C-alpha angles and dihedrals in degrees: 000000000000125000090249093054091050092051091049091051092048092049090047091050091050092049092048091049091049093048091048090051092049092047091050092049092046091053091050094047092046091052091050091048093051090048090051092049093049096044103035114016102040095051091046092050091049091049094048092043093055090046090051091049091051091049091048091048091051092050092047090051090052090048091051090051090050092050091049091049092048090049092049091049091050091049091049090049091050090052092054095051116085 
């Protein structure tokens, strides 16, 4: 084996070791990120989503009341006019 071949093999081994280390760390970080999403982000989104839906429902109910009142006032006004 020539000196060049040995150096290529050594460099290849270093690159493979580095890639394996990066892949291992990436797998660990990805698992931690998924765990964080499932345990922290998803419950918070669900909580805020239900709060937003309740707020929207309340405002829609108020809007419906306003429309009904405006309609009743218009009908009353039409009855009073000859």
